[in-house]
C-alpha positions as CSV (number, residue, x, y, z in Angstrom):
1,M,49.8,44.2,-30.5
2,P,47.0,44.3,-33.0
3,I,44.8,41.3,-33.5
4,H,45.8,39.2,-36.4
5,D,43.5,37.7,-39.0
6,W,43.7,34.0,-38.1
7,T,41.5,33.0,-40.9
8,R,44.5,33.5,-43.2
9,V,46.4,30.5,-41.8
10,T,45.5,26.9,-41.2
11,P,43.8,25.8,-38.0
12,G,47.0,24.0,-37.0
13,I,48.9,27.3,-36.8
14,F,46.2,28.8,-34.6
15,H,46.2,25.6,-32.5
16,H,50.0,26.1,-31.8
17,F,49.4,29.8,-30.9
18,H,46.4,28.8,-28.8
19,H,48.5,26.4,-26.7
20,E,51.1,29.1,-26.1
21,W,48.5,31.7,-25.2
22,I,46.8,29.4,-22.7
23,S,50.1,28.8,-21.0
24,T,50.9,32.5,-20.8
25,L,47.4,33.3,-19.6
26,N,47.6,30.7,-16.9
27,R,50.9,32.2,-15.6
28,S,49.4,35.7,-15.7
29,L,46.2,34.6,-13.8
30,N,48.1,32.9,-11.1
31,S,50.1,36.1,-10.5
32,E,46.9,38.1,-10.3
33,L,44.3,35.9,-8.5
34,P,43.6,36.4,-4.8
35,G,45.3,33.9,-2.5
36,D,42.2,31.6,-2.2
37,Y,42.1,31.0,-5.9
38,Y,44.4,29.5,-8.5
39,A,44.3,28.8,-12.2
40,L,44.9,25.5,-13.9
41,A,45.1,24.7,-17.6
42,E,42.7,22.0,-18.6
43,Q,42.4,20.0,-21.7
44,I,39.2,18.0,-22.6
45,A,38.5,16.7,-26.0
46,G,35.4,18.0,-27.8
47,G,33.1,21.0,-27.2
48,M,34.3,23.6,-24.7
49,G,37.7,22.7,-23.3
50,P,37.7,24.5,-21.0
51,D,41.2,26.1,-21.5
52,V,41.8,27.5,-18.1
53,L,40.0,26.8,-14.9
54,T,39.9,29.1,-11.9
55,L,39.5,27.1,-8.7
56,E,38.8,28.0,-5.1
57,A,41.0,26.3,-2.6
58,R,38.5,26.7,0.3
59,S,36.4,23.8,1.6
60,G,32.7,23.8,1.7
61,N,29.9,23.2,-0.8
62,G,28.1,26.5,-0.8
63,F,29.1,29.8,-2.3
64,E,30.1,32.2,0.4
65,P,31.4,35.5,-0.9
66,T,34.3,37.0,1.0
67,G,32.5,40.4,1.3
68,A,29.4,42.2,0.1
69,A,29.4,42.4,-3.7
70,G,30.4,45.8,-4.9
71,S,31.5,46.9,-1.4
72,G,34.8,48.1,-2.7
73,Q,36.6,46.3,0.1
74,D,39.8,44.5,-0.9
75,D,39.4,41.6,1.6
76,G,38.2,39.3,-1.2
77,G,40.8,40.4,-3.7
78,G,40.1,41.6,-7.2
79,L,38.0,44.5,-8.3
80,A,34.4,45.3,-7.2
81,L,32.0,45.6,-10.0
82,E,30.1,48.5,-8.5
83,T,33.1,50.7,-8.0
84,A,35.2,49.5,-11.0
85,P,32.8,48.4,-13.8
86,P,34.5,46.8,-16.8
87,Q,35.0,49.1,-19.7
88,V,33.0,47.3,-22.4
89,Q,30.7,48.4,-25.2
90,F,27.6,46.3,-24.3
91,T,26.1,44.7,-21.2
92,A,23.2,42.4,-20.7
93,T,21.4,41.2,-17.6
94,C,19.0,38.3,-17.0
95,A,17.4,37.5,-13.7
96,V,17.0,33.7,-13.7
97,E,14.4,31.9,-11.6
98,R,16.6,29.8,-9.4
99,Y,14.3,27.1,-8.4
100,S,13.6,25.9,-11.9
101,Q,17.4,25.8,-12.6
102,R,18.0,23.3,-9.8
103,R,16.2,20.4,-11.6
104,S,19.0,19.6,-14.0
105,R,22.0,21.3,-12.5
106,I,25.3,19.5,-12.9
107,A,27.9,20.2,-10.2
108,I,31.2,20.8,-12.0
109,R,34.3,20.1,-9.9
110,H,37.9,19.6,-10.6
111,S,39.4,16.1,-9.9
112,S,41.4,17.6,-7.0
113,G,38.1,18.3,-5.2
114,D,38.6,22.1,-5.3
115,R,35.6,24.0,-6.6
116,V,35.6,25.5,-10.1
117,V,34.4,29.1,-9.9
118,A,35.4,30.3,-13.4
119,V,36.4,29.2,-16.9
120,L,38.4,31.0,-19.6
121,E,37.9,29.7,-23.1
122,I,39.6,30.7,-26.4
123,V,37.4,29.7,-29.3
124,S,39.1,27.6,-31.9
125,P,38.0,27.2,-35.6
126,G,36.7,23.7,-34.8
127,N,34.2,25.0,-32.2
128,K,32.3,26.7,-35.1
129,S,33.0,24.3,-37.9
130,S,29.6,22.6,-37.9
131,R,26.2,22.9,-36.3
132,Y,27.1,20.0,-34.0
133,A,30.4,21.6,-32.9
134,L,28.8,25.0,-32.2
135,R,25.8,23.4,-30.4
136,T,28.2,21.4,-28.2
137,F,30.1,24.5,-27.3
138,V,27.0,26.6,-26.6
139,E,25.4,23.8,-24.4
140,K,28.6,23.5,-22.4
141,A,28.7,27.3,-21.8
142,V,25.1,27.3,-20.7
143,E,25.8,24.3,-18.4
144,F,28.6,26.2,-16.7
145,L,26.4,29.3,-16.3
146,D,23.6,27.2,-14.9
147,S,26.1,25.8,-12.4
148,D,27.1,29.3,-11.2
149,V,30.5,29.1,-13.0
150,H,31.6,32.4,-14.4
151,L,32.9,32.5,-17.9
152,L,35.3,34.5,-20.1
153,I,35.2,33.7,-23.8
154,V,37.6,35.0,-26.4
155,D,36.5,34.5,-30.0
156,L,39.0,35.9,-32.5
157,F,37.2,34.4,-35.5
158,P,34.4,36.1,-37.4
159,P,30.8,34.9,-37.3
160,T,29.8,32.0,-39.4
161,P,26.3,31.2,-40.9
162,R,25.9,29.1,-37.7
163,D,26.5,32.1,-35.3
164,P,25.7,35.1,-37.5
165,Q,25.9,37.6,-34.6
166,G,28.8,35.9,-32.9
167,I,29.3,33.5,-30.1
168,H,27.7,35.7,-27.4
169,S,24.4,35.9,-29.3
170,A,24.4,32.1,-29.7
171,I,24.9,31.6,-26.0
172,W,22.7,34.3,-24.7
173,S,19.8,33.3,-26.9
174,E,19.7,30.0,-24.9
175,I,19.1,32.0,-21.7
176,E,16.6,34.6,-22.9
177,E,15.3,36.2,-26.1
178,T,17.9,38.5,-27.6
179,D,18.2,40.9,-30.5
180,F,21.9,41.5,-30.0
181,E,23.8,42.5,-33.1
182,L,27.6,42.9,-33.5
183,P,28.7,46.2,-34.9
184,H,29.4,45.9,-38.7
185,D,33.0,47.0,-38.2
186,R,33.8,44.8,-35.2
187,R,33.0,41.2,-35.8
188,L,35.1,39.4,-33.2
189,T,33.8,38.9,-29.7
190,L,35.1,39.1,-26.2
191,V,32.5,38.3,-23.5
192,A,32.6,37.9,-19.8
193,Y,29.7,36.3,-17.9
194,S,29.0,36.7,-14.2
195,S,26.6,33.9,-13.1
196,W,24.5,33.8,-9.9
197,E,20.9,34.8,-9.2
198,T,21.3,37.4,-11.9
199,K,23.4,36.5,-15.0
200,R,25.3,39.4,-16.5
201,A,27.2,39.6,-19.8
202,F,29.9,42.1,-20.5
203,I,30.5,42.2,-24.3
204,Q,33.3,43.9,-26.1
205,P,33.3,43.5,-29.9
206,V,36.8,43.9,-31.5
207,A,38.3,43.8,-34.9
208,V,41.5,42.7,-36.7
209,D,44.2,45.3,-36.3
210,E,42.9,46.5,-33.0
211,P,44.7,45.7,-29.7
212,L,43.0,43.4,-27.2
213,P,41.5,45.2,-24.2
214,D,41.6,43.8,-20.7
215,M,38.5,41.8,-19.9
216,P,37.0,40.8,-16.5
217,L,37.1,37.3,-15.1
218,F,34.6,37.0,-12.3
219,V,35.6,35.0,-9.2
220,E,32.5,36.0,-7.2
221,P,29.3,37.8,-8.0
222,G,30.3,41.5,-8.2
223,R,34.1,40.8,-8.0
224,Y,36.5,40.2,-10.8
225,I,40.2,40.3,-11.8
226,P,41.2,42.0,-15.1
227,V,42.7,39.5,-17.6
228,H,45.6,41.1,-19.6
229,L,44.7,39.8,-23.0
230,D,47.0,42.1,-25.1
231,A,50.1,41.5,-23.0
232,T,49.7,37.7,-23.0
233,Y,48.7,37.6,-26.7
234,T,51.9,39.5,-27.6
235,S,54.0,37.2,-25.5
236,A,52.4,34.0,-27.0
237,F,52.7,35.3,-30.5
238,E,56.5,35.3,-30.2
239,A,56.3,31.5,-30.0
240,V,54.7,31.3,-33.5
241,P,57.2,30.1,-36.1
242,A,58.8,33.1,-37.9
243,R,57.5,31.9,-41.3
244,W,53.9,32.2,-40.0
245,R,54.5,35.4,-38.0
246,A,55.7,37.1,-41.1
247,E,52.6,36.0,-43.1
248,L,50.2,37.1,-40.4
249,E,52.0,40.4,-39.9
250,A,52.1,41.0,-43.6
251,E,48.3,40.5,-43.8
252,N,47.7,42.9,-41.0
253,Q,49.8,45.6,-42.8
254,A,47.9,44.9,-46.0
255,T,44.6,45.7,-44.3
């Protein structure tokens, strides 16, 4: 299904769709994740939700990959980055000095005690409605990355004066200097981050009227599962009231 222009409807309509999409994504992730992991919808007021947490059910405080990253072995589940790289338009890499990061690290854990390894977030209009809202979102994203939590961010809203090159540029500029620019004909952003000694970003710009591609959600450095954005988007869109589906689909046809 082609991406709709969600700026044509009120934030409340997108909020309804957002809720349905999160539920659909959560079910899809739990059918795809390796046995040691599970996804859980999470709702926190303000800033980055996050929308869906991927948690590891194993005990222990340290990160112990199930196999060598990129080995291509299936013992850890998912796909190996080295043998099945995500099909995205842009990538970025930043080697972070680990010792300096440890000073202000915040350990992020779920209330059940299971360790958070990844977060999926769908950007809402409110996340970019003011400098404060955007700053809160960006700071939370960087906090997750500093805590070795992988991220997948889906932003179906065009840049604002507060993020003129999109949400990825706003986040990545907090990690290192960047001159990233969105293509002029693709102003919406999908971005997956793998966070460990080396932080990597996999960026896929998209546009209204294009279908959503699968994007990686990393569960270990060098290992990810594909998130089926188009199929879950299509399923969730069916829950939007017919009056608003007709308006969004009419706008798509007009463009």
